PDB file of N, CA, C and O in Angstrom:
ATOM      1  N   MET A   1      29.811  -3.031 -25.185  1.00  0.00           N
ATOM      2  CA  MET A   1      29.858  -3.169 -23.751  1.00  0.00           C
ATOM      3  C   MET A   1      29.839  -1.768 -23.132  1.00  0.00           C
ATOM      4  O   MET A   1      30.654  -0.919 -23.492  1.00  0.00           O
ATOM      5  N   PRO A   2      28.909  -1.528 -22.201  1.00  0.00           N
ATOM      6  CA  PRO A   2      28.867  -0.197 -21.581  1.00  0.00           C
ATOM      7  C   PRO A   2      30.062   0.042 -20.658  1.00  0.00           C
ATOM      8  O   PRO A   2      30.583  -0.885 -20.039  1.00  0.00           O
ATOM      9  N   ASP A   3      30.473   1.273 -20.584  1.00  0.00           N
ATOM     10  CA  ASP A   3      31.595   1.605 -19.699  1.00  0.00           C
ATOM     11  C   ASP A   3      31.078   1.845 -18.279  1.00  0.00           C
ATOM     12  O   ASP A   3      29.872   1.828 -18.032  1.00  0.00           O
ATOM     13  N   GLU A   4      31.997   2.065 -17.366  1.00  0.00           N
ATOM     14  CA  GLU A   4      31.664   2.196 -15.945  1.00  0.00           C
ATOM     15  C   GLU A   4      30.690   3.338 -15.678  1.00  0.00           C
ATOM     16  O   GLU A   4      29.751   3.184 -14.896  1.00  0.00           O
ATOM     17  N   SER A   5      30.907   4.485 -16.322  1.00  0.00           N
ATOM     18  CA  SER A   5      30.036   5.631 -16.049  1.00  0.00           C
ATOM     19  C   SER A   5      28.599   5.375 -16.521  1.00  0.00           C
ATOM     20  O   SER A   5      27.654   5.851 -15.892  1.00  0.00           O
ATOM     21  N   THR A   6      28.425   4.636 -17.607  1.00  0.00           N
ATOM     22  CA  THR A   6      27.083   4.294 -18.084  1.00  0.00           C
ATOM     23  C   THR A   6      26.368   3.414 -17.069  1.00  0.00           C
ATOM     24  O   THR A   6      25.195   3.636 -16.769  1.00  0.00           O
ATOM     25  N   ILE A   7      27.063   2.425 -16.544  1.00  0.00           N
ATOM     26  CA  ILE A   7      26.477   1.533 -15.542  1.00  0.00           C
ATOM     27  C   ILE A   7      26.135   2.310 -14.274  1.00  0.00           C
ATOM     28  O   ILE A   7      25.066   2.105 -13.700  1.00  0.00           O
ATOM     29  N   CYS A   8      27.013   3.187 -13.834  1.00  0.00           N
ATOM     30  CA  CYS A   8      26.757   3.995 -12.636  1.00  0.00           C
ATOM     31  C   CYS A   8      25.546   4.901 -12.818  1.00  0.00           C
ATOM     32  O   CYS A   8      24.730   5.033 -11.906  1.00  0.00           O
ATOM     33  N   ARG A   9      25.421   5.528 -13.988  1.00  0.00           N
ATOM     34  CA  ARG A   9      24.263   6.393 -14.252  1.00  0.00           C
ATOM     35  C   ARG A   9      22.970   5.588 -14.282  1.00  0.00           C
ATOM     36  O   ARG A   9      21.947   6.034 -13.762  1.00  0.00           O
ATOM     37  N   PHE A  10      23.010   4.404 -14.887  1.00  0.00           N
ATOM     38  CA  PHE A  10      21.831   3.544 -14.935  1.00  0.00           C
ATOM     39  C   PHE A  10      21.426   3.116 -13.529  1.00  0.00           C
ATOM     40  O   PHE A  10      20.246   3.153 -13.180  1.00  0.00           O
ATOM     41  N   ARG A  11      22.402   2.711 -12.725  1.00  0.00           N
ATOM     42  CA  ARG A  11      22.111   2.306 -11.345  1.00  0.00           C
ATOM     43  C   ARG A  11      21.501   3.465 -10.564  1.00  0.00           C
ATOM     44  O   ARG A  11      20.543   3.270  -9.815  1.00  0.00           O
ATOM     45  N   GLN A  12      22.042   4.658 -10.729  1.00  0.00           N
ATOM     46  CA  GLN A  12      21.524   5.819 -10.008  1.00  0.00           C
ATOM     47  C   GLN A  12      20.105   6.161 -10.444  1.00  0.00           C
ATOM     48  O   GLN A  12      19.286   6.562  -9.617  1.00  0.00           O
ATOM     49  N   ARG A  13      19.804   6.009 -11.731  1.00  0.00           N
ATOM     50  CA  ARG A  13      18.438   6.259 -12.211  1.00  0.00           C
ATOM     51  C   ARG A  13      17.460   5.245 -11.630  1.00  0.00           C
ATOM     52  O   ARG A  13      16.329   5.598 -11.294  1.00  0.00           O
ATOM     53  N   LEU A  14      17.886   3.983 -11.509  1.00  0.00           N
ATOM     54  CA  LEU A  14      17.032   2.975 -10.876  1.00  0.00           C
ATOM     55  C   LEU A  14      16.724   3.361  -9.434  1.00  0.00           C
ATOM     56  O   LEU A  14      15.581   3.261  -8.986  1.00  0.00           O
ATOM     57  N   ILE A  15      17.746   3.802  -8.716  1.00  0.00           N
ATOM     58  CA  ILE A  15      17.573   4.212  -7.321  1.00  0.00           C
ATOM     59  C   ILE A  15      16.660   5.430  -7.231  1.00  0.00           C
ATOM     60  O   ILE A  15      15.755   5.470  -6.398  1.00  0.00           O
ATOM     61  N   ASP A  16      16.891   6.410  -8.076  1.00  0.00           N
ATOM     62  CA  ASP A  16      16.077   7.633  -8.064  1.00  0.00           C
ATOM     63  C   ASP A  16      14.601   7.341  -8.339  1.00  0.00           C
ATOM     64  O   ASP A  16      13.721   7.999  -7.784  1.00  0.00           O
ATOM     65  N   CYS A  17      14.336   6.361  -9.189  1.00  0.00           N
ATOM     66  CA  CYS A  17      12.954   6.009  -9.527  1.00  0.00           C
ATOM     67  C   CYS A  17      12.364   4.985  -8.556  1.00  0.00           C
ATOM     68  O   CYS A  17      11.186   4.642  -8.651  1.00  0.00           O
ATOM     69  N   GLY A  18      13.174   4.508  -7.635  1.00  0.00           N
ATOM     70  CA  GLY A  18      12.703   3.533  -6.662  1.00  0.00           C
ATOM     71  C   GLY A  18      12.496   2.147  -7.238  1.00  0.00           C
ATOM     72  O   GLY A  18      11.706   1.366  -6.708  1.00  0.00           O
ATOM     73  N   LEU A  19      13.196   1.832  -8.315  1.00  0.00           N
ATOM     74  CA  LEU A  19      13.012   0.549  -8.982  1.00  0.00           C
ATOM     75  C   LEU A  19      14.070  -0.492  -8.629  1.00  0.00           C
ATOM     76  O   LEU A  19      13.941  -1.656  -9.008  1.00  0.00           O
ATOM     77  N   HIS A  20      15.102  -0.089  -7.914  1.00  0.00           N
ATOM     78  CA  HIS A  20      16.196  -1.018  -7.644  1.00  0.00           C
ATOM     79  C   HIS A  20      15.757  -2.200  -6.785  1.00  0.00           C
ATOM     80  O   HIS A  20      16.214  -3.319  -7.018  1.00  0.00           O
ATOM     81  N   GLU A  21      14.889  -1.988  -5.805  1.00  0.00           N
ATOM     82  CA  GLU A  21      14.410  -3.086  -4.953  1.00  0.00           C
ATOM     83  C   GLU A  21      13.519  -4.034  -5.754  1.00  0.00           C
ATOM     84  O   GLU A  21      13.612  -5.253  -5.606  1.00  0.00           O
ATOM     85  N   GLN A  22      12.664  -3.478  -6.595  1.00  0.00           N
ATOM     86  CA  GLN A  22      11.790  -4.321  -7.421  1.00  0.00           C
ATOM     87  C   GLN A  22      12.604  -5.178  -8.373  1.00  0.00           C
ATOM     88  O   GLN A  22      12.303  -6.356  -8.564  1.00  0.00           O
ATOM     89  N   LEU A  23      13.622  -4.601  -8.965  1.00  0.00           N
ATOM     90  CA  LEU A  23      14.463  -5.337  -9.901  1.00  0.00           C
ATOM     91  C   LEU A  23      15.212  -6.457  -9.179  1.00  0.00           C
ATOM     92  O   LEU A  23      15.308  -7.572  -9.692  1.00  0.00           O
ATOM     93  N   LEU A  24      15.733  -6.166  -8.006  1.00  0.00           N
ATOM     94  CA  LEU A  24      16.444  -7.185  -7.228  1.00  0.00           C
ATOM     95  C   LEU A  24      15.492  -8.305  -6.812  1.00  0.00           C
ATOM     96  O   LEU A  24      15.856  -9.479  -6.884  1.00  0.00           O
ATOM     97  N   ASP A  25      14.282  -7.961  -6.378  1.00  0.00           N
ATOM     98  CA  ASP A  25      13.297  -8.976  -6.004  1.00  0.00           C
ATOM     99  C   ASP A  25      12.932  -9.865  -7.191  1.00  0.00           C
ATOM    100  O   ASP A  25      12.823 -11.083  -7.052  1.00  0.00           O
ATOM    101  N   LEU A  26      12.746  -9.252  -8.350  1.00  0.00           N
ATOM    102  CA  LEU A  26      12.415 -10.013  -9.554  1.00  0.00           C
ATOM    103  C   LEU A  26      13.551 -10.969  -9.927  1.00  0.00           C
ATOM    104  O   LEU A  26      13.310 -12.133 -10.246  1.00  0.00           O
ATOM    105  N   LEU A  27      14.757 -10.482  -9.886  1.00  0.00           N
ATOM    106  CA  LEU A  27      15.921 -11.314 -10.207  1.00  0.00           C
ATOM    107  C   LEU A  27      16.055 -12.459  -9.213  1.00  0.00           C
ATOM    108  O   LEU A  27      16.273 -13.602  -9.616  1.00  0.00           O
ATOM    109  N   ASN A  28      15.928 -12.171  -7.921  1.00  0.00           N
ATOM    110  CA  ASN A  28      16.038 -13.219  -6.903  1.00  0.00           C
ATOM    111  C   ASN A  28      14.938 -14.263  -7.042  1.00  0.00           C
ATOM    112  O   ASN A  28      15.187 -15.451  -6.838  1.00  0.00           O
ATOM    113  N   THR A  29      13.726 -13.839  -7.388  1.00  0.00           N
ATOM    114  CA  THR A  29      12.626 -14.770  -7.594  1.00  0.00           C
ATOM    115  C   THR A  29      12.926 -15.727  -8.738  1.00  0.00           C
ATOM    116  O   THR A  29      12.676 -16.927  -8.629  1.00  0.00           O
ATOM    117  N   GLN A  30      13.454 -15.205  -9.821  1.00  0.00           N
ATOM    118  CA  GLN A  30      13.792 -16.044 -10.968  1.00  0.00           C
ATOM    119  C   GLN A  30      14.936 -17.000 -10.643  1.00  0.00           C
ATOM    120  O   GLN A  30      14.900 -18.168 -11.032  1.00  0.00           O
ATOM    121  N   LEU A  31      15.946 -16.512  -9.935  1.00  0.00           N
ATOM    122  CA  LEU A  31      17.066 -17.377  -9.557  1.00  0.00           C
ATOM    123  C   LEU A  31      16.619 -18.485  -8.603  1.00  0.00           C
ATOM    124  O   LEU A  31      17.050 -19.632  -8.728  1.00  0.00           O
ATOM    125  N   GLU A  32      15.758 -18.137  -7.658  1.00  0.00           N
ATOM    126  CA  GLU A  32      15.265 -19.130  -6.707  1.00  0.00           C
ATOM    127  C   GLU A  32      14.401 -20.179  -7.400  1.00  0.00           C
ATOM    128  O   GLU A  32      14.480 -21.360  -7.063  1.00  0.00           O
ATOM    129  N   ALA A  33      13.583 -19.770  -8.355  1.00  0.00           N
ATOM    130  CA  ALA A  33      12.723 -20.701  -9.081  1.00  0.00           C
ATOM    131  C   ALA A  33      13.538 -21.715  -9.869  1.00  0.00           C
ATOM    132  O   ALA A  33      13.089 -22.840 -10.091  1.00  0.00           O
ATOM    133  N   ARG A  34      14.720 -21.328 -10.287  1.00  0.00           N
ATOM    134  CA  ARG A  34      15.582 -22.228 -11.053  1.00  0.00           C
ATOM    135  C   ARG A  34      16.582 -22.991 -10.182  1.00  0.00           C
ATOM    136  O   ARG A  34      17.409 -23.751 -10.685  1.00  0.00           O
ATOM    137  N   GLY A  35      16.492 -22.773  -8.870  1.00  0.00           N
ATOM    138  CA  GLY A  35      17.332 -23.528  -7.950  1.00  0.00           C
ATOM    139  C   GLY A  35      18.727 -22.976  -7.738  1.00  0.00           C
ATOM    140  O   GLY A  35      19.588 -23.681  -7.211  1.00  0.00           O
ATOM    141  N   TYR A  36      18.978 -21.739  -8.134  1.00  0.00           N
ATOM    142  CA  TYR A  36      20.302 -21.148  -7.964  1.00  0.00           C
ATOM    143  C   TYR A  36      20.500 -20.515  -6.598  1.00  0.00           C
ATOM    144  O   TYR A  36      21.634 -20.277  -6.184  1.00  0.00           O
ATOM    145  N   ILE A  37      19.407 -20.240  -5.894  1.00  0.00           N
ATOM    146  CA  ILE A  37      19.496 -19.674  -4.551  1.00  0.00           C
ATOM    147  C   ILE A  37      19.029 -20.750  -3.578  1.00  0.00           C
ATOM    148  O   ILE A  37      17.904 -21.242  -3.663  1.00  0.00           O
ATOM    149  N   VAL A  38      19.907 -21.101  -2.662  1.00  0.00           N
ATOM    150  CA  VAL A  38      19.592 -22.120  -1.669  1.00  0.00           C
ATOM    151  C   VAL A  38      19.343 -21.401  -0.352  1.00  0.00           C
ATOM    152  O   VAL A  38      20.168 -20.604   0.094  1.00  0.00           O
ATOM    153  N   LYS A  39      18.208 -21.684   0.265  1.00  0.00           N
ATOM    154  CA  LYS A  39      17.851 -21.011   1.511  1.00  0.00           C
ATOM    155  C   LYS A  39      17.975 -21.957   2.697  1.00  0.00           C
ATOM    156  O   LYS A  39      17.122 -21.959   3.584  1.00  0.00           O
ATOM    157  N   ARG A  40      19.013 -22.742   2.715  1.00  0.00           N
ATOM    158  CA  ARG A  40      19.297 -23.584   3.863  1.00  0.00           C
ATOM    159  C   ARG A  40      20.801 -23.579   4.092  1.00  0.00           C
ATOM    160  O   ARG A  40      21.582 -23.324   3.176  1.00  0.00           O
ATOM    161  N   THR A  41      21.184 -23.857   5.296  1.00  0.00           N
ATOM    162  CA  THR A  41      22.605 -23.842   5.625  1.00  0.00           C
ATOM    163  C   THR A  41      23.132 -25.266   5.708  1.00  0.00           C
ATOM    164  O   THR A  41      22.387 -26.212   5.962  1.00  0.00           O
ATOM    165  N   THR A  42      24.411 -25.393   5.491  1.00  0.00           N
ATOM    166  CA  THR A  42      25.097 -26.681   5.593  1.00  0.00           C
ATOM    167  C   THR A  42      26.285 -26.508   6.500  1.00  0.00           C
ATOM    168  O   THR A  42      27.057 -25.560   6.356  1.00  0.00           O
ATOM    169  N   ARG A  43      26.432 -27.407   7.417  1.00  0.00           N
ATOM    170  CA  ARG A  43      27.587 -27.359   8.326  1.00  0.00           C
ATOM    171  C   ARG A  43      28.594 -28.417   7.876  1.00  0.00           C
ATOM    172  O   ARG A  43      28.241 -29.528   7.481  1.00  0.00           O
ATOM    173  N   VAL A  44      29.838 -28.026   7.951  1.00  0.00           N
ATOM    174  CA  VAL A  44      30.922 -28.946   7.609  1.00  0.00           C
ATOM    175  C   VAL A  44      31.845 -29.039   8.811  1.00  0.00           C
ATOM    176  O   VAL A  44      32.356 -28.029   9.294  1.00  0.00           O
ATOM    177  N   ASP A  45      32.052 -30.242   9.284  1.00  0.00           N
ATOM    178  CA  ASP A  45      32.976 -30.460  10.392  1.00  0.00           C
ATOM    179  C   ASP A  45      34.372 -30.636   9.797  1.00  0.00           C
ATOM    180  O   ASP A  45      34.642 -31.614   9.099  1.00  0.00           O
ATOM    181  N   ALA A  46      35.236 -29.699  10.076  1.00  0.00           N
ATOM    182  CA  ALA A  46      36.572 -29.705   9.491  1.00  0.00           C
ATOM    183  C   ALA A  46      37.620 -30.272  10.446  1.00  0.00           C
ATOM    184  O   ALA A  46      38.817 -30.062  10.248  1.00  0.00           O
ATOM    185  N   THR A  47      37.177 -30.987  11.476  1.00  0.00           N
ATOM    186  CA  THR A  47      38.157 -31.546  12.423  1.00  0.00           C
ATOM    187  C   THR A  47      38.751 -32.820  11.925  1.00  0.00           C
ATOM    188  O   THR A  47      39.590 -33.415  12.601  1.00  0.00           O
TER     189      THR A  47
END
C-alpha cells in the first residue's frame, strides 16, 4: 500500500502533465456507463 507522500507525488505529476482532468473524465464515463452516477435529482418531502 503506498504511503501518503507517494500518493501526493503521483497526484502532483498528473497535474503537472495535465492528465488529471482526462483521468477524471475517463473514470466518470466508466462509472456512468455502469449506472453508479445518477444525473437526476430526487426530492423528498420530510413533512
